[in-house]
VEXDOZA-175589 format. One record per residue (C-alpha): residue number from 1; residue in one letter; z, x, y. Coordinates in steps of 0.1 Angstrom, whole numbers. Layout:
N
     i   aa       z       x       y
   NUM    A       Z       X       Y
...
// end
This chain:
397
     i   aa       z       x       y
     1    M     -96     -60     267
     2    T    -133     -62     261
     3    K    -148     -84     234
     4    P    -184     -73     230
     5    N    -191     -97     202
     6    G    -166    -123     212
     7    P    -146    -138     184
     8    Q    -170    -129     157
     9    C    -154    -111     126
    10    N    -164    -102      91
    11    L    -129    -110      80
    12    N    -113    -143      77
    13    C     -75    -134      81
    14    G     -53    -164      74
    15    Y     -31    -159     106
    16    C     -60    -150     131
    17    F     -54    -167     165
    18    Y     -88    -156     178
    19    L    -113    -173     155
    20    E    -107    -205     172
    21    K    -123    -192     203
    22    N    -157    -199     187
    23    E    -151    -234     201
    24    L    -152    -221     238
    25    Y    -188    -211     232
    26    A    -200    -236     208
    27    D    -235    -236     224
    28    S    -239    -198     221
    29    K    -265    -188     196
    30    R    -255    -152     194
    31    F    -222    -135     203
    32    A    -236    -103     217
    33    M    -230     -85     251
    34    S    -263     -80     269
    35    D    -274     -46     282
    36    G    -272     -62     317
    37    V    -235     -74     312
    38    L    -225     -40     296
    39    E    -239     -19     325
    40    H    -225     -42     351
    41    Y    -190     -40     334
    42    V    -189      -3     329
    43    S    -202       7     363
    44    G    -179     -20     380
    45    F    -148     -11     360
    46    I    -151      26     366
    47    A    -157      21     404
    48    S    -127      -2     408
    49    Q    -103      21     389
    50    A    -117      52     407
    51    E    -110      36     440
    52    L     -74      32     430
    53    G     -72      70     426
    54    L     -70      69     388
    55    R     -81     101     371
    56    E     -80      87     336
    57    I     -97      54     330
    58    W     -92      34     297
    59    F    -117      10     281
    60    N    -102     -12     253
    61    W    -128     -26     229
    62    Q    -115     -54     207
    63    G    -127     -87     189
    64    G    -130    -103     166
    65    E    -143     -73     150
    66    P    -158     -50     177
    67    A    -177     -29     151
    68    L    -200     -58     146
    69    S    -217     -49     178
    70    G    -231     -18     159
    71    L    -228      20     165
    72    A    -258      20     188
    73    F    -241      -3     212
    74    Y    -211      21     216
    75    R    -237      51     220
    76    K    -248      31     251
    77    V    -213      26     261
    78    V    -207      63     261
    79    A    -239      71     279
    80    L    -231      46     307
    81    Q    -197      59     310
    82    M    -210      95     314
    83    R    -235      83     340
    84    Y    -211      63     362
    85    A    -178      84     360
    86    P    -171     106     389
    87    D    -166     143     379
    88    H    -128     142     385
    89    V    -124     113     362
    90    T    -117     113     324
    91    I    -129      83     304
    92    Q    -110      72     274
    93    N    -117      46     249
    94    A     -96      25     226
    95    F    -111       7     197
    96    Q     -91     -20     176
    97    T    -106     -25     142
    98    N    -100     -40     107
    99    G    -117      -8      94
   100    T    -140     -23      69
   101    L    -172     -15      85
   102    L    -164      20      94
   103    D    -186      48      75
   104    D    -189      84      81
   105    D    -213      79     110
   106    W    -187      58     128
   107    A    -160      83     121
   108    R    -180     112     133
   109    F    -189      94     165
   110    F    -153      85     171
   111    G    -143     120     166
   112    E    -169     134     188
   113    H    -161     111     218
   114    R    -122     111     211
   115    F    -118      74     206
   116    L     -82      62     199
   117    I     -86      38     170
   118    G     -60      10     163
   119    L     -64       2     125
   120    S     -51     -31     113
   121    I     -30     -28      81
   122    D      -2     -50      70
   123    G      15     -29      43
   124    P       9     -21       7
   125    E     -21     -36     -11
   126    P      -5     -69     -22
   127    I      10     -75      12
   128    H     -21     -65      31
   129    D     -45     -86       9
   130    A     -23    -118      11
   131    Y     -39    -127      45
   132    R     -65    -100      53
   133    V     -96    -111      32
   134    D    -132    -116      41
   135    R    -152    -148      42
   136    A    -157    -146       5
   137    K    -120    -143       0
   138    R    -124    -107     -12
   139    P     -95     -83      -5
   140    S     -98     -57      23
   141    F     -70     -31      16
   142    K     -92      -5      -4
   143    R    -119      -6      24
   144    V     -94      -2      51
   145    M     -77      29      35
   146    E    -111      44      28
   147    A    -117      40      65
   148    A     -83      57      72
   149    E     -93      87      51
   150    R    -127      89      69
   151    L    -111      89     103
   152    A     -86     115      93
   153    R    -113     138      80
   154    H    -130     136     114
   155    E     -97     142     131
   156    V     -97     108     150
   157    A     -65      97     165
   158    V     -52      65     147
   159    N     -25      40     154
   160    A     -15      15     126
   161    L     -12     -20     139
   162    T       8     -42     115
   163    V      11     -79     119
   164    V      46     -91     109
   165    H      42    -125      91
   166    Q      59    -146      64
   167    G      44    -124      37
   168    N      60     -91      49
   169    V      87     -99      73
   170    R     114     -98      45
   171    R     101     -64      32
   172    P     105     -41      63
   173    R     114      -8      46
   174    E      87     -13      20
   175    V      62     -17      48
   176    Y      75      11      70
   177    R      77      36      42
   178    F      43      27      30
   179    L      28      33      64
   180    K      46      66      68
   181    D      37      79      33
   182    A       0      70      40
   183    G       0      94      69
   184    F       3      70      99
   185    R      24      84     126
   186    H      19      59     154
   187    L      30      23     145
   188    Q      29     -10     162
   189    F      45     -42     148
   190    I      32     -75     161
   191    P      51    -106     152
   192    A      29    -135     142
   193    V      36    -171     154
   194    E       9    -197     161
   195    E       5    -233     161
   196    V     -18    -250     137
   197    A     -35    -272     163
   198    S     -68    -256     176
   199    L     -71    -243     212
   200    A     -36    -258     220
   201    L     -22    -243     253
   202    P      11    -225     248
   203    S      29    -249     271
   204    H      21    -277     246
   205    R      34    -258     216
   206    T      66    -267     197
   207    A      82    -252     167
   208    K      75    -283     147
   209    N      39    -274     145
   210    L      40    -238     137
   211    A      17    -223     109
   212    K      36    -216      77
   213    W      27    -179      78
   214    S      47    -174     112
   215    A      76    -150     110
   216    S     109    -166     117
   217    P     129    -153     145
   218    K     159    -143     124
   219    A     137    -125      98
   220    Y     118    -107     124
   221    G     150     -95     140
   222    R     162     -82     107
   223    F     128     -66     102
   224    L     131     -47     134
   225    C     168     -36     127
   226    A     159     -24      92
   227    I     130      -3     104
   228    F     150      11     133
   229    D     177      22     109
   230    D     152      41      86
   231    W     135      56     116
   232    A     167      67     134
   233    T     180      83     102
   234    N     148     101      91
   235    D     119     100     114
   236    I     129     106     151
   237    G     103     130     165
   238    E      80     125     135
   239    V      69      88     138
   240    S      64      69     169
   241    V      72      31     168
   242    Q      57      14     199
   243    M      87     -10     206
   244    F     113      19     202
   245    D      93      41     225
   246    V      89      13     252
   247    H     126       6     253
   248    M     137      43     253
   249    G     115      48     283
   250    T     129      19     303
   251    M     164      33     295
   252    V     157      64     314
   253    G     141      46     343
   254    M     105      43     334
   255    P      87       9     338
   256    S      77      -9     305
   257    W      41       1     297
   258    L      40     -29     272
   259    C      34     -61     289
   260    T      55     -80     265
   261    F      87     -66     280
   262    A      75     -60     316
   263    P      90     -81     344
   264    T      55     -94     352
   265    C      22     -96     334
   266    G     -14    -102     342
   267    Q     -27     -66     336
   268    A     -41     -72     301
   269    L     -71     -94     311
   270    A     -97    -103     284
   271    M    -135    -102     289
   272    E    -158    -122     266
   273    H    -193    -111     256
   274    N    -211    -129     285
   275    G    -188    -115     312
   276    D    -162    -143     315
   277    L    -129    -130     323
   278    Y     -96    -146     312
   279    S     -61    -140     324
   280    C     -48    -124     291
   281    D     -59    -118     255
   282    H     -34    -145     245
   283    F     -45    -170     272
   284    V     -83    -173     265
   285    Y     -82    -210     273
   286    P    -105    -229     298
   287    T     -76    -234     323
   288    H     -72    -195     324
   289    L    -108    -187     330
   290    L    -110    -166     362
   291    G    -147    -164     366
   292    N    -176    -143     354
   293    I    -181    -106     365
   294    L    -219    -113     371
   295    E    -210    -137     398
   296    T    -177    -122     412
   297    P    -168     -85     410
   298    L    -142     -77     384
   299    D    -117     -62     407
   300    A    -118     -94     430
   301    L    -112    -116     398
   302    A     -83     -94     386
   303    T     -66     -95     419
   304    S     -73    -132     427
   305    A     -46    -156     437
   306    P     -47    -174     403
   307    Q     -42    -141     384
   308    V     -14    -129     406
   309    R       4    -163     401
   310    F      -2    -159     364
   311    G      14    -125     364
   312    E      44    -136     386
   313    N      50    -167     366
   314    K      65    -146     339
   315    Q      95    -139     361
   316    T      96    -171     381
   317    G      95    -192     350
   318    L     124    -177     333
   319    P     149    -203     321
   320    T     186    -201     329
   321    D     192    -189     294
   322    C     173    -157     302
   323    R     187    -153     337
   324    I     223    -152     325
   325    C     215    -131     294
   326    S     228     -95     292
   327    F     194     -84     276
   328    V     171     -99     302
   329    S     163     -66     318
   330    A     152     -54     283
   331    C     130     -82     273
   332    N     122    -100     305
   333    G     117    -132     285
   334    G      91    -117     262
   335    C      55    -128     260
   336    P      48    -160     279
   337    K      27    -174     250
   338    H      58    -175     229
   339    R      81    -195     254
   340    F      80    -228     238
   341    M     116    -234     225
   342    P     141    -257     241
   343    D     162    -243     269
   344    R     195    -253     285
   345    D     175    -266     316
   346    G     159    -293     295
   347    G     125    -276     292
   348    Y     107    -256     267
   349    A     106    -221     282
   350    L     127    -201     259
   351    N     110    -174     238
   352    Y     106    -182     201
   353    F     116    -145     194
   354    C     146    -146     217
   355    P     170    -145     186
   356    S     150    -116     173
   357    F     154     -95     205
   358    K     190    -102     208
   359    M     197     -91     172
   360    F     177     -60     177
   361    F     192     -50     211
   362    K     228     -56     197
   363    H     221     -36     167
   364    A     200      -7     181
   365    G     205      -8     219
   366    A     233      18     222
   367    R     216      42     198
   368    L     182      38     215
   369    R     200      48     248
   370    T     217      77     232
   371    I     183      90     217
   372    A     164      85     251
   373    M     192     104     269
   374    L     192     133     246
   375    Q     154     136     246
   376    A     155     136     284
   377    Q     180     165     282
   378    G     156     184     259
   379    A     174     179     227
   380    S     152     184     195
   381    A     146     158     170
   382    P     168     175     143
   383    Q     196     178     168
   384    I     193     142     177
   385    R     193     130     142
   386    E     224     152     134
   387    L     243     138     165
   388    L     236     103     153
   389    R     249     111     119
   390    Q     280     125     133
   391    Q     288      97     157
   392    P     278      64     140
   393    N     305      44     155
   394    K     297      55     190
   395    T     261      51     188
   396    K     257      17     169
   397    G     256     -14     190
// end
């Protein structure tokens, strides 16, 4: 995940965990990736991925707000990608944005170069604007929806990313149906939990210091269950919900492509504007700085002993609670950043959202498995929905 302008953002969302990263570069006069860092990154990343035999290479542009780097910057990105990509390699770009800076020129560019856009939107206007405001405390909802319309006109693929927080966690169906009615067909729901203290390492976190906007585990579990029921009844084959897709895949033998539920992590590294590489987007802390790509090749940093240990620690650090849990193969302890609750071993290694996952898997696990198996057998979406309606007692877990 590349941060071309670091943590800079034109919004001031109440729950943002990345604005605190300004403190890491307090001496920086300007958060802007230089042409030298950009070319070094693009050429090195393509070379390292091509050496692995990949025919499709993804660049992920994030922030802060990556649009602050300007459209000219991304024109340079595409030109460099075209220069360095071998003929047999396809380059793909994902771009996570709040949408408020996207005009027709941006939308046209994204359409021409087939960018996949992640658009942050938390639900209907009152819910979205509760936290997602700019630095003058002006709401952003209308600007986001205007961006969604522009992207649609230019046939840009868009995923909706919804942060689940205290303001919307008890309104799951309202949020889900709004997103569906607004035309979004690929949805991600990211639970918000964060400690108030600035730059606190996850290992130092406790539930006592959580921000008031954090979603509670029980409420988030109910949120997932309610959305699943609506989706399973009406929208199989029409709407893609990331969490459901991930677990249906693992139920038919595929590895989890979402690091949250994978046995190990360490593949979602984060690179700052100056080439500093960190172990993960959620672990941009001094103790997890791997090095700088201008000094050490990116692939060497990504496969270094500290990074390998970081990824393996997700599995080796599982508490007994997880190891004896019947759902461990589904969640694998969740994201390490959220492992700060007391466990039976006397430590603080249990995931904050453990009750959420248990509630969801008990409620939806059997039906997810049924859907996954029917899809693997070639059943159509209407057939699957009808089978679920006919056999509620056999499919509900």
